[in-house]
C-alpha positions as CSV (number, residue, x, y, z in Angstrom):
1,M,50.0,13.0,-34.4
2,R,52.3,13.2,-31.4
3,L,55.1,15.6,-30.6
4,A,58.4,13.8,-30.5
5,I,61.4,15.6,-28.9
6,F,64.9,14.3,-29.1
7,D,68.1,15.4,-27.4
8,L,71.2,15.1,-29.7
9,D,74.5,14.4,-27.9
10,G,74.5,11.0,-26.2
11,T,70.9,10.3,-27.2
12,I,71.2,10.2,-31.0
13,T,74.9,10.5,-31.3
14,R,77.5,8.2,-29.6
15,H,79.5,11.2,-28.3
16,D,79.6,15.0,-27.9
17,T,79.4,16.8,-31.2
18,L,80.9,20.3,-30.6
19,A,84.5,19.2,-29.9
20,P,84.7,16.9,-32.9
21,Y,83.2,19.6,-35.1
22,V,85.8,22.1,-34.0
23,C,88.7,19.7,-34.1
24,G,87.7,18.4,-37.5
25,F,87.7,22.0,-38.9
26,L,91.1,22.8,-37.4
27,L,92.6,19.6,-38.8
28,R,91.8,21.0,-42.2
29,R,93.2,24.5,-41.3
30,P,96.1,23.7,-38.9
31,W,97.3,27.3,-39.1
32,R,94.3,28.2,-36.9
33,A,95.1,25.7,-34.2
34,A,97.1,28.1,-32.0
35,R,94.0,30.3,-31.8
36,A,92.2,27.5,-30.0
37,L,94.5,28.0,-27.0
38,G,92.3,31.0,-26.2
39,V,89.8,28.6,-24.7
40,I,92.2,27.8,-21.8
41,P,91.0,30.5,-19.4
42,A,87.4,29.5,-19.8
43,L,88.3,25.9,-19.4
44,L,90.1,26.6,-16.2
45,G,87.2,28.7,-15.0
46,F,84.8,25.9,-15.8
47,G,86.9,23.4,-13.9
48,L,86.9,25.7,-10.9
49,G,83.2,26.3,-11.0
50,L,83.7,30.0,-12.0
51,C,81.8,29.9,-15.3
52,G,79.2,27.7,-16.9
53,R,79.0,25.5,-19.9
54,G,77.6,28.3,-22.1
55,T,80.6,30.5,-21.3
56,L,83.0,27.6,-22.1
57,K,81.1,26.8,-25.3
58,A,81.3,30.4,-26.5
59,A,85.0,30.6,-25.7
60,L,85.7,27.5,-27.7
61,M,83.8,28.8,-30.7
62,R,85.3,32.3,-30.6
63,S,88.9,31.1,-30.1
64,A,88.8,28.3,-32.7
65,L,86.3,29.5,-35.3
66,G,85.9,33.2,-34.7
67,G,86.2,35.2,-38.0
68,V,85.6,32.2,-40.3
69,R,83.3,32.9,-43.2
70,R,79.8,31.4,-43.2
71,E,80.3,29.7,-46.5
72,D,83.4,27.9,-45.2
73,L,81.6,26.7,-42.1
74,D,78.6,25.6,-44.2
75,R,80.9,23.5,-46.4
76,W,82.5,21.9,-43.3
77,T,79.1,21.4,-41.7
78,E,77.9,19.4,-44.7
79,R,80.9,17.1,-44.5
80,F,80.7,16.8,-40.7
81,V,77.0,15.9,-40.7
82,T,77.5,13.3,-43.5
83,R,80.3,11.6,-41.6
84,L,78.5,11.8,-38.2
85,L,75.3,10.2,-39.5
86,A,77.3,7.5,-41.3
87,R,79.0,6.1,-38.2
88,G,78.4,8.3,-35.2
89,T,74.8,7.5,-34.2
90,F,73.1,4.8,-32.3
91,A,71.2,2.4,-34.5
92,A,68.3,2.3,-32.0
93,A,68.0,6.0,-32.1
94,R,67.8,6.1,-35.8
95,Q,65.1,3.3,-35.7
96,R,63.1,5.2,-33.1
97,I,63.3,8.4,-35.2
98,E,62.2,6.5,-38.3
99,S,59.2,5.0,-36.4
100,H,58.1,8.5,-35.5
101,V,58.5,9.7,-39.0
102,R,56.4,6.8,-40.3
103,A,53.7,7.6,-37.7
104,G,53.5,11.2,-39.0
105,D,54.6,12.7,-35.7
106,H,56.1,16.2,-35.4
107,L,59.8,15.7,-34.6
108,V,61.8,18.4,-32.8
109,L,65.5,18.2,-32.2
110,M,66.3,20.1,-29.0
111,S,69.9,20.4,-28.1
112,A,72.4,22.5,-26.3
113,S,74.8,22.1,-29.2
114,P,75.1,25.2,-31.5
115,E,73.1,26.2,-34.5
116,L,76.3,25.8,-36.6
117,Y,75.3,22.2,-37.4
118,V,72.2,21.1,-35.3
119,P,69.6,22.3,-37.9
120,A,71.5,20.4,-40.7
121,I,71.4,17.2,-38.6
122,A,67.7,17.8,-38.0
123,R,67.0,18.1,-41.7
124,A,69.0,15.1,-42.6
125,L,67.1,12.9,-40.1
126,G,63.6,14.1,-41.0
127,F,62.9,16.5,-38.1
128,Q,60.4,19.3,-38.7
129,E,62.4,21.8,-36.6
130,A,65.4,22.3,-34.4
131,I,65.8,24.2,-31.1
132,C,69.4,24.7,-30.2
133,T,71.9,27.2,-28.9
134,G,72.2,30.3,-31.1
135,V,75.5,31.9,-32.1
136,R,76.4,35.4,-33.1
137,W,77.8,36.5,-36.5
138,R,79.5,39.7,-37.7
139,G,78.1,40.0,-41.2
140,D,79.1,36.8,-42.9
141,R,81.8,35.9,-40.4
142,L,81.3,34.0,-37.2
143,D,81.6,35.9,-33.9
144,G,81.2,32.8,-31.7
145,R,79.5,34.4,-28.8
146,L,76.1,33.0,-27.9
147,A,73.0,34.6,-29.3
148,T,70.7,32.7,-26.9
149,A,70.9,31.1,-23.6
150,N,72.7,27.7,-23.6
151,R,69.8,25.2,-24.3
152,R,70.4,23.0,-21.3
153,G,68.7,22.2,-18.0
154,A,66.3,24.9,-17.0
155,E,66.5,26.5,-20.5
156,K,65.3,23.2,-22.1
157,V,62.4,23.3,-19.7
158,R,61.5,26.8,-20.8
159,C,61.8,25.9,-24.5
160,L,59.7,22.8,-24.0
161,R,56.9,24.8,-22.3
162,E,56.9,27.2,-25.2
163,L,56.9,24.4,-27.7
164,R,53.9,22.7,-26.1
165,E,51.9,25.9,-26.0
166,R,52.5,26.2,-29.7
167,L,51.9,22.5,-30.4
168,P,49.5,21.1,-27.8
169,G,48.7,17.4,-27.5
170,E,50.4,14.2,-26.5
171,A,54.2,14.4,-26.4
172,I,57.2,12.0,-26.0
173,A,60.7,13.2,-25.2
174,Y,64.1,11.5,-25.2
175,G,67.3,12.5,-23.4
176,N,70.3,10.9,-21.9
177,S,71.6,12.9,-18.9
178,R,70.5,13.9,-15.5
179,S,70.0,17.5,-16.6
180,D,67.4,16.2,-19.1
181,I,65.1,14.8,-16.4
182,A,63.4,18.1,-15.6
183,H,62.1,18.5,-19.1
184,L,61.4,14.8,-19.7
185,A,59.2,14.8,-16.7
186,L,56.9,17.5,-18.3
187,V,55.7,15.2,-21.1
188,E,53.4,12.2,-21.1
189,H,56.2,9.8,-22.1
190,G,59.7,10.7,-20.9
191,V,62.5,8.3,-21.9
192,L,66.1,8.5,-20.5
193,V,68.5,6.5,-22.6
194,N,72.1,5.3,-21.9
195,A,72.2,7.2,-18.6
196,S,74.4,6.6,-15.6
197,G,73.1,4.6,-12.7
198,R,72.5,7.7,-10.6
199,A,70.6,9.3,-13.4
200,R,68.5,6.2,-14.0
201,R,67.5,6.1,-10.3
202,A,66.5,9.8,-10.4
203,A,64.6,9.2,-13.6
204,R,62.6,6.3,-12.2
205,L,61.6,8.4,-9.2
206,A,60.3,11.0,-11.7
207,G,58.2,8.3,-13.4
208,L,60.4,8.1,-16.6
209,T,61.2,5.1,-18.7
210,C,64.9,4.1,-18.9
211,E,66.2,2.4,-22.0
212,R,69.6,1.2,-23.3
213,W,70.3,2.1,-27.0
214,R,73.0,0.6,-29.1
């Protein structure tokens, strides 16, 4: 049995997932749309290099989804995941996941996207576990601030090291961005998919395999 670790956005899915998740929810509750404007200061700060992706992510969730009941988000998550998996994933990614499932490998979905929907995607695809960015709640209502570090870059490296201590043995990992190269280089078989030319060059220097998935 091998450990198989997959990134989500751009690796399994054809696009980012958080923005469609938030926008889809707001389309069904248009009276909340004005609240989403609260993300603008963080968006400007991110563009100017004054804050990071985690700050921007938390600002988006707090402004657009803050105060929403867990049961309402759970219902939307079920619809969102069903639609995403029906037409928003790479066929090659699904085939690779299925091959690992058939082989009896231990599958882990490791994503910077939030726990609002990543565990549901993992369960639907046959993963044994999900590692993703945690979010805070106030009782049964979403706060939106992050409960963990943003699971990206150096944080993925840290999570991978902890994972391999817990599950030793041969591992293969898949990612799609330059920020994924650091953790892909720590496993026996690192695969960078659908990456830019610059990322592919860096990946090859790190001894990784580059693939194009459709």
